[in-house]
C-alpha positions in Angstrom: 11.3 -7.4 0.6 10.1 -4.6 2.9 7.3 -2.2 3.1 8.8 1.3 3.1 7.6 3.9 5.7 6.1 6.9 3.7 6.9 10.0 5.7 4.3 12.1 3.7 1.0 10.3 4.3 -1.4 10.7 1.3 -4.3 11.4 3.6 -4.7 15.1 4.2 -2.2 16.4 6.8 -0.8 19.6 5.6 -4.1 20.8 4.1 -5.3 21.9 7.5 -4.4 25.5 8.6 -1.7 24.4 10.9 0.7 21.4 10.7 0.0 18.6 13.1 2.7 17.0 15.2 0.6 13.8 15.5 1.1 10.8 13.2 -2.3 9.0 13.5 -1.5 6.4 10.9 1.2 5.0 13.3 -1.0 4.8 16.3 -1.0 2.2 19.0 -4.3 0.3 19.2 -4.3 -1.6 22.5 -6.0 0.6 25.0 -9.8 0.4 25.6 -11.9 2.7 23.4 -14.8 4.9 24.2 -15.8 5.2 20.5 -18.2 3.1 18.4 -17.1 -0.4 17.6 -14.2 -0.8 15.1 -15.5 -1.8 11.6 -13.8 -4.3 9.4 -14.1 -5.5 5.8 -15.8 -8.9 5.1 -16.0 -10.3 1.6 -13.0 -9.3 -0.7 -13.8 -7.6 -4.0 -10.7 -7.9 -6.1 -10.8 -6.3 -9.5 -10.5 -8.5 -12.5 -7.2 -8.5 -14.4 -7.7 -6.4 -17.6 -4.4 -6.5 -19.3 -2.4 -8.3 -22.0 -0.7 -11.6 -21.1 2.4 -10.3 -22.9 2.6 -7.4 -20.4 1.9 -9.8 -17.5 4.8 -12.1 -18.6 7.2 -9.1 -18.6 5.9 -8.1 -15.2 6.2 -11.6 -13.8 9.8 -12.0 -15.0 10.9 -8.7 -13.6 9.1 -9.3 -10.3 10.6 -12.8 -9.9 14.2 -12.5 -11.2 15.2 -9.1 -9.7 15.4 -7.6 -6.3 14.3 -4.1 -5.4 17.9 -3.0 -5.5 18.1 -4.0 -9.1 20.3 -7.0 -8.5 19.3 -10.0 -10.6 18.4 -13.4 -9.2 19.8 -16.5 -11.0 17.1 -18.9 -10.0 13.3 -19.1 -9.5 12.5 -20.0 -5.9 9.2 -20.9 -4.1 8.0 -23.3 -1.5 7.7 -26.9 -2.9 5.6 -28.3 -0.1 2.4 -27.3 1.8 3.2 -24.1 3.6 2.7 -23.6 7.3 2.3 -20.2 8.9 2.8 -19.4 12.6 2.4 -16.2 14.6 4.8 -15.4 17.4 5.7 -12.3 19.5 2.9 -10.1 20.8 0.3 -9.8 18.0 -2.4 -7.1 18.3 -6.0 -8.3 18.5 -6.7 -7.6 14.8 -3.7 -9.5 13.4 -5.1 -13.1 13.6 -8.5 -12.3 12.0 -6.8 -10.4 9.2 -4.3 -13.3 8.7 -7.1 -15.8 8.6 -8.8 -13.7 5.8 -5.5 -13.5 3.9 -4.9 -17.2 4.1 -8.4 -17.9 2.9 -7.8 -15.7 -0.1 -4.5 -17.2 -0.9 -6.0 -20.7 -0.9 -9.2 -19.8 -2.8 -7.8 -17.2 -5.3 -4.2 -18.2 -5.8 -4.6 -21.9 -5.2 -1.8 -22.1 -2.7 -1.7 -24.9 -0.1 -1.1 -22.7 3.0 -2.5 -23.0 6.5 -1.8 -21.7 10.0 -0.3 -23.7 12.8 -0.3 -22.9 16.5 3.0 -24.4 17.6 6.2 -26.0 16.4 8.3 -25.1 13.4 6.6 -23.3 10.5 7.7 -22.4 7.0 6.7 -18.8 7.5 7.0 -17.3 11.0 5.2 -14.0 11.5 6.7 -12.2 14.5 4.8 -9.2 15.9 7.3 -6.7 17.4 7.4 -3.0 18.0 8.1 -0.4 15.3 11.1 0.6 17.2 12.5 -2.9 17.1 12.0 -3.1 13.3 13.6 0.3 12.7 16.6 -0.6 14.8 17.4 -3.1 12.1 16.0 -1.4 9.0 15.3 2.4 9.7 13.3 2.9 6.5 11.1 -0.2 6.8 7.6 -0.5 8.3 7.9 -4.3 8.0 10.1 -6.8 6.2 10.8 -10.5 5.3 14.0 -12.5 5.7 14.9 -16.0 4.6 16.2 -18.8 6.9 15.6 -17.2 10.3 12.5 -17.2 12.6 13.1 -14.4 15.1 14.1 -10.8 14.8 16.8 -11.4 17.4 18.6 -13.6 14.9 18.7 -11.0 12.1 21.7 -9.0 13.1 24.0 -12.0 13.3 22.6 -13.5 10.1 22.1 -10.6 7.8 25.4 -10.8 6.0 25.5 -14.6 5.8 24.8 -16.8 2.8 21.6 -18.0 4.6 19.9 -14.6 4.3 21.2 -13.9 0.8 18.2 -14.2 -1.6 20.5 -14.6 -4.6 22.1 -17.7 -3.1 18.8 -19.5 -2.7 17.5 -22.3 -5.0 14.3 -23.0 -3.0 12.4 -21.6 0.0 11.9 -23.6 3.2 11.9 -21.1 6.1 11.2 -17.4 6.2 10.4 -14.8 8.9 8.1 -11.8 8.5 8.4 -9.0 11.0 5.2 -7.0 11.5 4.7 -4.0 13.8 2.4 -4.7 16.8 1.9 -1.0 17.8 0.7 0.5 14.5 -2.9 1.0 13.3 -4.8 -2.2 12.4 -4.7 -1.2 8.8 -1.0 -0.8 8.8 -0.6 -4.2 10.4 -2.9 -5.8 7.8 -1.2 -4.0 4.9 2.2 -5.3 6.1 0.7 -8.8 6.3 -0.5 -8.7 2.7 2.7 -7.3 1.2 5.3 -9.3 3.2 3.5 -12.7 3.2 3.0 -12.2 -0.6 6.7 -11.6 -1.0 7.6 -14.5 1.3 5.5 -16.7 -1.0 6.4 -15.2 -4.4 8.0 -12.1 -6.1 10.6 -10.2 -4.2 10.7 -7.1 -6.4 8.5 -4.0 -6.6 7.7 -2.2 -9.8 6.4 1.4 -9.9 4.9 0.8 -13.3 2.3 -1.5 -11.9 -0.9 0.5 -11.2 -2.9 -2.4 -9.8 -0.6 -4.2 -7.4 0.8 -4.2 -3.9 4.1 -5.1 -5.6 4.7 -1.3 -5.9 6.4 0.9 -3.4 3.9 3.7 -3.8 1.7 1.9 -1.2 -1.5 3.0 -2.9 -3.0 -0.5 -2.8 -3.5 -1.9 0.7 -4.5 -5.5 0.1 -3.6 -8.1 -2.6 -5.3 -7.3 -5.9 -6.7 -9.5 -8.6 -3.4 -9.0 -10.5 -1.4 -10.0 -7.4 -3.4 -13.2 -7.0 -2.9 -14.1 -10.7 0.9 -13.6 -10.3 0.9 -15.9 -7.2 -1.3 -18.5 -8.9 1.2 -18.5 -11.8 4.1 -18.7 -9.3 2.7 -22.0 -7.9 1.8 -23.5 -11.3 2.7 -27.2 -11.5 4.6 -26.2 -14.7 7.2 -24.4 -12.6 9.6 -25.5 -9.9 12.3 -24.0 -7.7 15.8 -23.9 -9.3 14.6 -23.0 -12.8 16.6 -20.4 -14.7 15.1 -17.2 -16.2 15.1 -18.8 -19.6 13.3 -21.9 -18.4 10.6 -19.9 -16.7 10.2 -17.6 -19.7 9.6 -20.6 -21.9 6.8 -22.0 -19.8 5.1 -18.8 -18.7 3.1 -18.0 -21.9 1.3 -21.4 -21.6 0.6 -20.8 -17.9 -0.9 -17.4 -18.4 -2.9 -18.6 -21.4 -4.6 -21.2 -19.1 -5.0 -18.9 -16.1 -6.0 -15.7 -17.9 -7.4 -16.6 -21.3 -8.9 -13.1 -21.8 -5.4 -11.7 -21.7 -4.5 -13.4 -24.9 -6.5 -11.0 -27.0 -5.9 -7.7 -25.1 -3.6 -5.0 -26.5 -0.2 -4.6 -25.1 0.5 -1.4 -23.2 4.2 -1.9 -22.6 4.9 0.8 -20.1 8.6 1.7 -20.1 10.9 0.8 -17.3 11.2 3.2 -14.4 14.7 4.8 -14.2 16.6 4.6 -10.9 16.9 8.4 -10.8 13.1 8.8 -10.6 12.8 6.1 -7.9 15.5 7.8 -5.8 13.8 11.1 -6.2 10.4 9.7 -5.1 11.9 7.8 -2.2 13.7 11.0 -1.0 10.5 13.0 -1.3 8.3 10.6 0.5 10.6 8.5 2.7 12.1 9.3 6.1 15.3 11.2 6.7 15.1 14.3 4.4 14.3 17.9 5.4 11.1 19.5 4.0 12.9 21.6 1.4 14.9 18.5 0.3 11.6 16.6 0.0 10.1 19.3 -2.2 13.2 19.6 -4.4 13.2 15.8 -4.8 9.5 15.9 -5.8 10.2 18.6 -8.4 13.0 16.4 -9.7 10.6 13.4 -10.0 8.1 15.6 -12.0 11.0 16.8 -14.2 12.1 13.2 -14.9 8.5 12.1 -15.6 8.2 15.0 -18.1 11.5 14.2 -19.8 10.5 10.5 -20.0 7.3 11.5 -21.7 5.2 9.5 -19.3 1.4 9.7 -19.6 0.6 7.1 -17.1 0.1 6.8 -13.3 3.8 7.5 -12.6 3.5 11.0 -14.1 0.4 11.5 -12.0 2.1 10.2 -8.8 5.0 12.6 -9.3 2.6 15.6 -9.4 0.6 14.2 -6.5 3.8 13.9 -4.4 4.8 17.5 -5.2 1.3 18.7 -4.3 1.3 16.8 -1.0 4.7 18.3 -0.1 3.7 21.8 -1.1 0.5 22.2 0.8 1.9 23.9 3.9 4.0 26.4 1.9 2.1 27.0 -1.3 -1.6 25.8 -1.2 -2.3 27.2 -4.7 0.6 25.2 -6.2 -0.5 22.1 -4.3 -4.0 22.4 -5.7 -2.6 22.8 -9.2 -0.5 19.7 -8.8 -3.4 17.6 -7.5 -5.5 18.7 -10.5 -2.7 17.7 -12.9 -2.3 14.4 -11.1 -6.0 13.6 -11.4 -6.0 14.4 -15.1 -3.2 11.9 -15.7 -4.8 9.3 -13.5 -8.0 9.7 -15.4 -6.2 8.8 -18.6 -4.6 5.7 -17.1 -6.5 2.5 -16.7 -6.9 0.9 -13.3 -6.4 4.1 -11.2 -9.8 4.6 -9.5 -8.2 4.2 -6.1 -5.4 6.7 -7.1 -8.1 9.1 -8.1 -9.8 8.7 -4.7 -6.7 9.9 -3.0 -6.5 12.9 -5.4 -10.2 13.6 -4.7 -9.6 13.7 -1.0 -7.0 16.4 -1.5 -9.1 18.4 -4.0 -12.1 18.2 -1.7 -10.1 19.4 1.3 -9.0 22.5 -0.6 -12.6 23.1 -1.7 -13.7 23.0 2.0 -10.9 25.4 3.0 -12.4 27.8 0.4 -15.9 27.4 1.8 -17.2 25.5 -1.2 -19.1 22.6 0.4 -21.2 21.6 -2.6 -18.1 21.3 -4.8 -16.5 19.2 -2.1 -19.5 16.8 -2.1 -19.3 16.4 -5.9 -15.6 15.4 -5.5 -16.0 13.0 -2.6 -19.2 11.1 -3.3 -18.0 9.0 -6.3 -15.0 7.6 -4.3 -16.6 6.4 -1.1 -17.5 3.1 -2.7 -14.0 2.9 -4.3 -12.3 3.2 -0.9 -14.5 0.5 0.5 -14.1 -1.8 -2.4 -10.3 -1.6 -2.0 -10.5 -2.1 1.7 -8.8 1.2 2.6 -10.4 2.2 5.9 -8.1 5.2 6.5 -9.1 6.6 3.1 -12.8 5.8 3.6 -12.9 7.4 7.0 -11.1 10.5 5.7 -13.6 10.8 2.8 -16.5 10.4 5.2 -15.2 13.0 7.6 -14.7 15.4 4.7 -18.2 14.6 3.5 -19.5 15.4 7.0 -17.8 18.8 6.9 -19.2 19.5 3.5 -22.7 18.6 4.6 -22.4 20.9 7.6 -21.2 23.7 5.3 -24.3 23.2 3.1 -26.7 23.2 6.0 -27.4 19.5 6.2 -26.4 19.3 9.8 -28.3 16.2 10.9 -27.0 14.2 8.0 -23.5 15.5 8.7 -23.6 14.2 12.3 -24.8 10.8 11.1 -22.0 10.5 8.5 -19.3 11.7 11.0 -20.5 9.1 13.6 -20.4 6.4 10.9 -16.9 7.3 10.0 -15.5 6.5 13.5 -15.7 2.7 13.2 -13.6 2.9 10.0 -11.3 5.4 11.5 -10.5 3.1 14.4 -9.4 0.5 12.0 -7.5 2.9 9.7 -5.9 5.2 12.3 -5.9 3.2 15.5 -6.2 4.6 19.0 -8.9 7.0 20.0 -6.5 10.0 20.3 -5.5 9.4 16.6 -9.1 9.3 15.5 -9.9 12.5 17.4 -6.8 14.2 15.8 -8.1 13.3 12.4 -11.5 14.7 13.2 -9.9 17.9 14.4 -7.7 18.1 11.4 -10.7 17.8 9.0 -12.8 20.2 11.0 -10.1 22.9 10.8 -10.4 22.9 7.1 -13.8 24.7 7.3 -13.4 28.6 7.4 -16.4 28.5 9.8 -14.7 26.2 12.3 -10.9 26.5 11.8 -10.5 29.5 14.0 -12.6 28.0 16.8 -11.0 24.5 17.2 
């Protein structure tokens, strides 16, 4: 029901020679820019769903009848009428275009009758407020959704009432989504996708899902093919609000057979459930509030739990990735080892190309810091298209900046300048304000042994 703030960004950061005090992924975006025009994504390219309907049924039931806290929900709930969406507050310039694209996808891919209205009451009110306002109410949240209110000012008085208690609901009629208006355009868009999806459908997140925004690892930025299938099933005519878990479970196999016929013949993977201890360790490691040594200890605990559980999937990889990310400033060799292990586990797990792109960015950064430009290029090049396909501008810009440094290092200076210039439009969307983009450029440039001492 909320997108968690990840303190440890997965994009570089501590791989530069000195720690940066700037947080470019949380940049304001309103001032005039002197940089090239901001770039944005056009046609979505969701990946097809390549998994067993038996696995999807299990995922659907856990997503729909459980909250992130683990508490169960007695009834299935959704909107039972055409859904209206209204934006209030002070939206940044990119919010409305990104919302229009999201609504188009929900209508065309999930078959949901949803549209935007300009005034009056709406089923879903998206209020654009400051990050500080959001964190005054939920300190660990980047954005969140609440039933039966329409303004953030109503939340404090209503938060302990029956009206905002998801477990007391039998249908959905009015919800509010609170989105930051002073974050990067990508952060605003990512919040839109996750919170509007939860306003419409599942309220839970599952770490075992490698191909979904319904996962608190925040790897996926926009709704995936799997997410759209879940939402299409959610609004199947065969279901209705007020159904019990048993009633939904009885109808779901037929729904999935119609919507995803190829899933009938696919082998079941049946990934085990994620224990609360691992979730707590990961959230301590990557969430706000803990000291650096506490984060590293929590990441080591996550790796230990993953080993004890015998995991061979993306969760094992994510544990190693988190430990690597948090070890970079104190033990670069250990960090590099952990990123290599993470990539090996990602390679064995289906549907993790985007995850591997994050690992590649870290491995390439280390190669650059060692003066191995050709090696960095080999790591980066396969994942530029992956980042673009998954509409992750921050990752794409970071990879392009890394590529530019690697080209410089290998003597291809003119090509490096062109790639670096081309990265700026994506960086403006991914990181926000000009100062944040320049901070990222400096951070990447400092990786090079030839430049780090001079910048």
